[in-house]
N, CA, C and O of each residue as an XYZ file, in Angstrom:
444
protein
N     -17.277      2.638     28.818
C     -16.792      2.193     28.558
C     -16.622      2.371     27.303
O     -17.451      2.753     26.477
N     -15.181      2.000     27.109
C     -14.815      2.847     25.433
C     -14.802      1.764     24.289
O     -13.935      0.891     24.315
N     -15.648      1.796     23.390
C     -15.018     -0.038     21.923
C     -14.086      0.163     21.139
O     -13.574      1.151     20.613
N     -14.003     -0.421     21.134
C     -12.362     -0.638     20.416
C     -12.479     -0.567     19.089
O     -13.563     -0.966     18.664
N     -11.734     -0.199     18.321
C     -11.645      0.033     16.427
C     -11.317      0.531     15.667
O     -11.702      1.558     15.107
N      -9.923     -0.640     15.395
C      -8.441     -0.280     15.169
C      -8.591     -0.099     13.502
O      -9.280     -0.937     12.920
N      -8.306      0.388     13.150
C      -7.661      1.258     11.938
C      -7.471     -0.165     10.516
O      -6.265     -0.353     10.673
N      -7.779     -0.929      9.632
C      -7.764     -1.423      8.876
C      -7.094     -0.677      7.558
O      -7.533      0.361      7.064
N      -5.884     -1.451      7.067
C      -4.956     -1.641      6.732
C      -4.260     -2.367      5.469
O      -4.321     -3.587      5.623
N      -3.870     -2.142      4.740
C      -3.470     -2.983      2.946
C      -2.166     -3.279      2.995
O      -1.906     -2.631      4.009
N      -1.086     -3.785      2.665
C      -0.021     -3.757      1.728
C       0.164     -4.649      0.954
O      -0.668     -5.542      1.114
N       0.780     -4.818      0.276
C       1.204     -5.221     -1.281
C       2.681     -4.801     -1.531
O       3.248     -3.758     -1.855
N       3.291     -6.899     -1.049
C       4.674     -7.296     -1.563
C       5.033     -7.275     -3.145
O       5.532     -8.322     -3.557
N       4.886     -6.436     -3.909
C       5.010     -6.716     -5.229
C       6.524     -6.792     -5.890
O       7.388     -5.920     -5.982
N       6.507     -8.531     -6.425
C       7.952     -8.702     -7.390
C       7.466     -8.656     -8.483
O       6.440     -9.150     -8.950
N       8.421     -7.897     -8.984
C       8.352     -7.444    -11.245
C       9.506     -8.013    -11.174
O      10.253     -7.691    -10.250
N       9.898     -8.947    -12.090
C      11.393     -9.178    -12.697
C      11.763     -9.328    -12.268
O      12.708     -8.621    -12.618
N      12.319    -10.137    -10.846
C      12.876     -9.809    -10.131
C      13.728     -9.226     -8.872
O      14.679     -9.471     -8.129
N      12.641     -8.217     -9.181
C      12.825     -7.682     -8.226
C      11.486     -6.729     -7.077
O      10.535     -6.111     -7.555
N      11.733     -6.834     -5.780
C      10.556     -6.214     -5.301
C      10.406     -4.557     -4.993
O      11.200     -3.880     -4.340
N       9.089     -4.069     -5.684
C       8.443     -2.742     -5.516
C       8.268     -2.019     -4.124
O       7.553     -2.386     -3.192
N       8.923     -1.126     -4.181
C       9.118     -0.043     -3.005
C       8.629      0.808     -2.642
O       9.746      1.313     -2.532
N       7.786      1.805     -2.197
C       7.621      3.123     -2.206
C       8.533      4.005     -0.755
O       8.827      3.636      0.382
N       8.781      5.503     -1.650
C       9.852      6.004     -0.903
C       8.896      7.170     -0.597
O       8.633      7.706     -1.673
N       8.268      7.786      0.415
C       8.313      8.624      1.188
C       8.597      8.885      3.186
O       8.810      8.108      4.116
N       8.471     10.105      3.086
C       8.356     10.263      4.181
C       7.279      9.721      5.601
O       6.227      9.109      5.416
N       7.731     10.042      6.774
C       7.262      8.857      7.622
C       6.704     10.346      8.173
O       7.330     11.387      7.974
N       5.452     10.280      8.882
C       4.810     11.540      9.141
C       5.606     11.551     10.806
O       6.311     12.492     11.168
N       5.391     10.622     11.465
C       5.889     10.676     12.837
C       6.938     11.695     12.686
O       6.755     12.912     12.657
N       8.239     10.965     12.579
C       9.575     11.402     12.355
C      10.285     12.376     11.002
O      11.359     12.974     11.059
N       9.514     12.332     10.037
C      10.071     13.636      9.236
C      10.937     12.910      8.224
O      11.458     13.523      7.293
N      11.107     11.484      8.419
C      12.608     11.163      7.988
C      11.608     10.115      6.320
O      10.475      9.766      5.988
N      12.735     10.073      5.924
C      12.402      9.467      3.820
C      12.205      7.745      5.204
O      12.509      7.683      6.395
N      11.588      6.666      4.266
C      11.697      5.851      4.218
C      11.209      4.621      3.019
O      10.636      4.853      1.955
N      11.437      3.886      3.313
C      10.658      3.243      1.372
C      10.299      1.984      2.390
O      10.978      1.155      2.997
N       8.834      2.277      2.260
C       7.778      1.116      2.102
C       6.864     -0.183      1.278
O       7.324     -0.543      0.195
N       6.632     -0.308      1.371
C       5.417     -1.892      0.316
C       4.019     -0.565      0.224
O       3.519     -0.142      1.267
N       3.687     -0.202     -0.773
C       3.287      0.261     -1.283
C       1.280     -0.297     -0.367
O       0.485     -1.170     -0.715
N       1.234      0.432      0.460
C      -0.091      0.135      1.728
C      -1.045      1.388      1.597
O      -1.020      2.319      0.792
N      -2.042      1.060      2.834
C      -2.865      2.155      2.668
C      -3.837      1.512      3.288
O      -3.993      0.293      3.201
N      -4.987      2.730      4.351
C      -5.799      2.370      4.608
C      -6.901      2.041      3.693
O      -7.023      2.457      2.541
N      -8.085      0.855      4.644
C      -9.757      0.242      4.046
C     -10.516      1.616      3.698
O     -10.807      2.390      4.610
N     -10.732      1.813      2.777
C     -12.264      3.215      2.466
C     -13.446      1.943      3.101
O     -13.448      0.718      2.983
N     -14.248      2.763      3.696
C     -15.369      2.502      4.156
C     -16.189      1.848      2.500
O     -16.194      2.520      1.469
N     -16.894      0.252      2.635
C     -17.623      0.044      1.669
C     -16.800     -0.838      0.531
O     -17.186     -1.275     -0.553
N     -15.512     -0.929      1.200
C     -14.218     -1.285      0.348
C     -13.550     -3.025      0.678
O     -13.028     -3.333      1.749
N     -13.726     -3.988     -0.510
C     -13.097     -4.975     -0.466
C     -11.692     -4.882      0.126
O     -11.138     -3.784      0.069
N     -11.014     -5.975      0.723
C      -9.716     -6.085      1.424
C      -8.942     -5.932     -0.156
O      -7.915     -5.260     -0.252
N      -9.669     -6.763     -1.604
C      -8.873     -6.799     -2.372
C      -8.744     -5.342     -3.064
O      -7.681     -4.723     -3.106
N     -10.062     -4.842     -3.640
C     -10.071     -3.484     -4.336
C      -9.099     -2.719     -3.364
O      -8.167     -2.153     -3.936
N      -9.147     -2.611     -2.122
C      -8.224     -1.645     -1.218
C      -6.743     -2.059     -1.632
O      -5.994     -1.083     -1.668
N      -6.272     -3.009     -1.885
C      -4.711     -3.719     -1.791
C      -4.563     -2.779     -3.589
O      -3.820     -1.834     -3.857
N      -5.460     -3.423     -4.421
C      -5.215     -2.814     -5.976
C      -4.642     -1.497     -5.956
O      -3.502     -1.155     -6.268
N      -6.127     -0.439     -5.316
C      -6.388      1.107     -5.383
C      -4.195      1.066     -4.691
O      -3.052      1.055     -5.147
N      -4.645      1.064     -3.921
C      -3.391      2.011     -3.131
C      -1.806      1.453     -4.030
O      -0.671      1.898     -4.197
N      -2.371      0.582     -4.313
C      -1.111      0.042     -5.329
C      -0.495      1.342     -6.832
O       0.537      1.858     -7.263
N      -2.208      1.293     -7.133
C      -1.976      1.944     -8.559
C      -1.695      3.033     -7.947
O      -0.677      3.684     -8.183
N      -2.722      3.401     -6.943
C      -2.215      4.854     -6.522
C      -0.846      5.759     -6.226
O      -0.541      6.799     -6.810
N      -0.191      5.171     -5.290
C       1.428      5.014     -5.250
C       2.261      4.624     -6.308
O       3.443      4.610     -5.963
N       2.043      4.268     -7.597
C       3.237      3.381     -7.949
C       2.818      3.270    -10.022
O       3.419      2.731    -10.951
N       1.532      4.084     -9.942
C       0.949      3.979    -11.310
C       0.660      2.731    -11.964
O      -0.004      2.867    -12.992
N       1.032      1.325    -11.596
C       1.325      0.201    -11.587
C      -0.099     -0.567    -10.685
O      -0.411     -0.364     -9.511
N      -0.811     -1.526    -11.741
C      -1.724     -1.920    -11.710
C      -0.913     -3.892    -10.507
O       0.059     -4.639    -10.621
N      -2.025     -3.792     -9.647
C      -1.246     -4.805     -8.719
C      -2.572     -6.163     -9.222
O      -3.802     -6.112     -9.203
N      -1.559     -7.333     -9.655
C      -2.423     -8.359     -9.605
C      -2.297     -9.478     -8.037
O      -1.324    -10.231     -8.003
N      -3.042     -9.502     -7.145
C      -3.181    -10.488     -5.944
C      -3.259    -11.569     -6.428
O      -3.749    -11.866     -7.517
N      -2.567    -12.534     -5.310
C      -2.591    -13.656     -5.317
C      -2.272    -14.508     -4.890
O      -2.358    -15.561     -5.521
N      -1.724    -14.473     -3.554
C      -2.163    -14.437     -2.054
C      -1.962    -13.818     -0.973
O      -0.940    -13.137     -1.057
N      -2.824    -13.690      0.695
C      -2.318    -13.741      1.190
C      -1.449    -14.274      2.362
O      -1.571    -15.325      2.991
N      -0.564    -13.302      2.487
C       0.884    -13.497      3.659
C       0.329    -13.727      4.491
O      -0.016    -14.876      4.768
N      -0.018    -12.439      5.349
C      -0.689    -12.975      6.801
C      -1.617    -11.842      7.107
O      -1.945    -11.159      6.137
N      -2.081    -11.530      8.231
C      -2.102    -10.517      9.152
C      -1.534    -10.283      9.862
O      -0.736    -11.131     10.261
N      -1.584     -8.848     10.536
C      -0.585     -8.226     11.227
C      -1.026     -7.322     12.330
O      -1.623     -6.389     11.794
N      -1.003     -7.159     13.726
C      -1.714     -6.247     14.647
C      -0.450     -5.544     15.403
O       0.404     -5.926     16.203
N      -0.735     -4.447     14.807
C       0.241     -3.243     15.485
C      -0.522     -2.271     16.530
O      -1.528     -1.584     16.350
N       0.245     -2.431     17.628
C      -0.788     -1.105     19.176
C       0.608     -0.138     18.583
O       1.601     -0.377     19.271
N       0.879      0.919     17.428
C       1.772      1.749     17.594
C       1.660      3.524     18.883
O       0.648      4.129     19.237
N       2.959      3.777     19.182
C       2.539      4.841     19.862
C       1.952      6.166     19.873
O       1.971      6.973     20.802
N       1.475      6.282     18.832
C       0.790      7.360     18.832
C      -1.104      6.374     19.851
O      -1.770      7.119     20.570
N      -1.465      5.207     19.723
C      -1.840      5.082     20.869
C      -3.046      4.106     19.696
O      -3.800      3.415     20.381
N      -3.267      3.988     18.439
C      -3.928      3.374     17.396
C      -3.405      2.432     17.417
O      -2.189      2.245     17.392
N      -4.408      1.540     17.475
C      -4.206     -0.063     17.238
C      -4.789     -0.371     14.991
O      -5.665     -0.287     14.130
N      -3.902     -0.600     15.206
C      -3.886     -1.281     12.709
C      -3.810     -2.850     12.946
O      -2.971     -3.586     13.465
N      -4.736     -2.999     12.494
C      -4.894     -4.316     11.347
C      -4.300     -4.515     10.007
O      -4.814     -3.776      9.168
N      -3.224     -5.415      9.485
C      -2.904     -4.993      8.333
C      -2.896     -6.427      7.936
O      -2.496     -7.277      8.732
N      -3.387     -6.792      6.546
C      -4.185     -7.197      5.360
C      -2.528     -7.522      4.100
O      -2.410     -6.723      3.170
N      -1.820     -8.277      4.190
C      -0.303     -7.926      3.615
C      -0.736     -9.131      2.688
O      -1.465    -10.025      3.118
N      -0.061     -9.104      0.891
C      -0.855     -9.111      0.141
C       0.824     -9.854     -0.805
O       1.845     -9.189     -0.977
N       0.634    -11.313     -1.256
C       2.223    -11.236     -2.291
C       1.080    -11.207     -3.539
O      -0.107    -11.532     -3.534
N       2.081    -10.598     -4.767
C       0.903    -10.230     -6.667
C       2.652     -9.956     -7.283
O       3.866    -10.122     -7.157
N       1.112     -9.221     -8.256
C       2.278     -9.082     -9.377
C       2.020     -7.882    -10.181
O       1.015     -7.823    -10.890
N       3.167     -6.582    -10.090
C       2.364     -5.899    -10.447
C       2.824     -6.156    -12.134
O       3.715     -6.889    -12.564
N       1.838     -5.238    -12.918
C       2.055     -4.281    -14.550
C       3.104     -3.030    -14.824
O       3.584     -2.230    -14.021
N       3.246     -3.130    -15.959
C       4.712     -2.165    -16.304
C       3.781     -0.686    -15.278
O       2.764     -0.793    -14.592
N       4.495      0.374    -15.510
C       3.967      1.804    -14.907
C       2.875      2.060    -16.363
O       2.991      1.954    -17.584
N       1.774      2.457    -15.364
C       0.061      2.759    -16.447
C       0.636      4.352    -16.818
O       0.532      5.117    -15.860
N       1.101      4.828    -17.804
C       1.391      5.971    -18.870
C      -0.240      6.469    -18.507
O      -0.344      7.416    -17.727
N      -1.446      5.877    -19.030
C      -2.140      6.937    -19.455
C      -2.807      7.357    -17.057
O      -3.562      8.269    -16.722
N      -2.272      6.522    -16.263
C      -2.611      6.933    -15.148
C      -2.309      7.652    -14.580
O      -2.970      8.428    -13.890
N      -0.249      7.494    -14.873
C       0.378      9.033    -14.232
C       0.284     10.022    -15.223
O       0.633     11.183    -15.011
N      -0.106      9.682    -16.147
C      -0.417     11.154    -17.147
C      -1.978     11.813    -16.283
O      -2.069     13.030    -16.121
N      -2.777     11.151    -15.937
C      -4.053     11.345    -15.097
C      -3.442     12.699    -13.588
O      -3.841     13.813    -13.246
N      -2.424     11.837    -13.144
C      -2.516     11.541    -11.695
C      -1.040     12.408    -11.207
O      -0.837     13.414    -10.527
N      -0.236     11.514    -11.885
C       1.677     12.179    -11.175
C       1.605     12.633    -12.554
O       1.862     11.708    -13.325
N       1.330     13.805    -13.173
C       2.535     13.852    -14.029
C       3.571     14.453    -13.602
O       3.922     14.998    -14.648
N       4.553     14.852    -12.605
C       5.873     14.871    -12.391
C       6.454     13.956    -11.695
O       7.595     13.940    -11.235
N       5.319     12.914    -11.614
C       5.991     11.465    -10.598
C       7.321     10.689    -11.866
O       7.413     10.544    -13.085
N       8.160     10.368    -10.608
C       9.345      9.136    -11.477
C       8.533      8.207    -11.557
O       7.334      8.097    -11.299
N       9.663      7.238    -12.122
C       8.799      5.809    -12.115
C       9.487      4.898    -11.544
O      10.645      4.567    -11.797
N       8.590      4.374    -10.559
C       9.226      3.231     -9.420
C       9.322      2.180    -10.026
O       8.434      1.746    -10.760
N      11.067      1.278     -9.681
C      11.239      0.320     -9.923
C      12.566     -0.041     -9.496
O      12.990     -1.179     -9.694
């Protein structure tokens, strides 16, 4: 018998100055350009809050302050994997120039 092991992911719905922050990226399955919430996988030993803060910073160079849990979602993907996603709402800072210069010297501002 195979043990069910879903992948746990987090996502951030970020409001900033009356607008919502999205990340432009290439879909792994189709190769198409898509717009997504800042999101990613939970790392071993990491809390859900730490994961959503980290993923948002890594993808947008902005610090995320979660304020509430929007929902918990289950997706059975075409690749046969099951994903459990925790989606949080909150606010983000302006782009952190120190983080951007260390990690994304050629990054475009998101906003």
